[in-house]
N, C-alpha and C positions, 0 to 999 in steps of 0.2 A: 747135371752130370759132373762127377768129380773128375778132375784132370790133374796130372802131375807132369811137369815138363822139367826134365833134368838137362843140365848143361855143364860145361866146364872140363869135361874129360879130354884126353889126349895121349900122346906118346911122350914118355919122359924116361930118362935114364935113372938107374938105381941111385938112391939117395936124394932124388929130386922131390919136388912138391907140386901139388895141384889143389885148387879150390873148386869144389863142385857147388852148384847152385840148383835148388829145386823151387819152382813156383807151383803153388797149389791153389787150384780153385775149389776150396773146400770151406764151406760156410762156417764150420765148427773148428776152423784151423786154430784159433786161439785157445781152445779148451782141450784139444786132444794131443796125445803124445805123438810125435813124429819120429821117423826113423830113416836111416840109410841102410839099404840092403844091397848085397852084391851077389852076382852069379858068375862063377868062373866056368870055363868050358868043361862039360862033363860032370858038373857038380850041382847040387841043389842050391837054390837061393837061400842066403843067410843074412840075418841081421847083424850089422856091425856096430851100429851106433844108434842111440835113442836119446831123445830129450823130451821131458815132460812139459806141461804147460807151466810148471813152476821152475823150469830150467834145471831140473835135476837130470844128470846125464848118466848114461850107461855105455860101456864099450865092451866089445868081445875081447877076449884075451889076445887074439891076433892082431888087434890094432891099438890096444890101450898103450897110452904114452906117445903115440905117433899121430893119431887122428883126433880132431876136435870138432864136435857138432855144436851148431848154434842156430838160433832162429830169430826172425823178425816178424812178430805177429802183426805189425802194422802193414807189412808187405805181403803176408801170407807166403813167406819164404823161409826155407831152411837151408843151411850151409854145411859143407863138410870140408874142413881143412885138413889136408893130408900131407904129412911130412915124412921124410925118410922112407920114401916108397921103395919096395922091393918087387922082384918078379912075382912073388906070391900074391901081390895085390892086384895083379892083372885080372880084370873082370868087367862085366857090364854093372854099372852101379845105378840103383833105383831108389827113389824115395816113396814113402807111403806113410800112412798113419800106423800106429802100433797099438793093437794088432792091425794088420793090413785090412783095407776095405776098398771095394770098388775095383775098377780097372787099373792096371799098372801102366805106367808111361812107357816110352820107348828106351828109357835109360840113357846113360852116357858111358861110352867105352873108355876105360883106362887101361893103357898098355904100358908096362914097365920093362924096359930092356936092361939086361944085366951088363 
């Protein structure tokens, strides 16, 4: 059974930084693209960053230049470094493969105060 365990969220002031971590129990972790998604209150879940098995990255326009996704295949772990956070980044952040597969984890809450 695939599991994703996200951590690292919290409350931060505008302009601050957080680093999210996702541990994935996915046997094919090293060969699939992984992504960070987020869901703000009242909105649909959206993909904000993706990294391929070859470390090619993609970012949504809303986070480009501020967020950095990385992965450690030896640890089945994917990271999201978030800098210059703003209130619009407040959401629950999830990781999953891209495209998503299996059950979603509980996510980690990121709250940015103005």
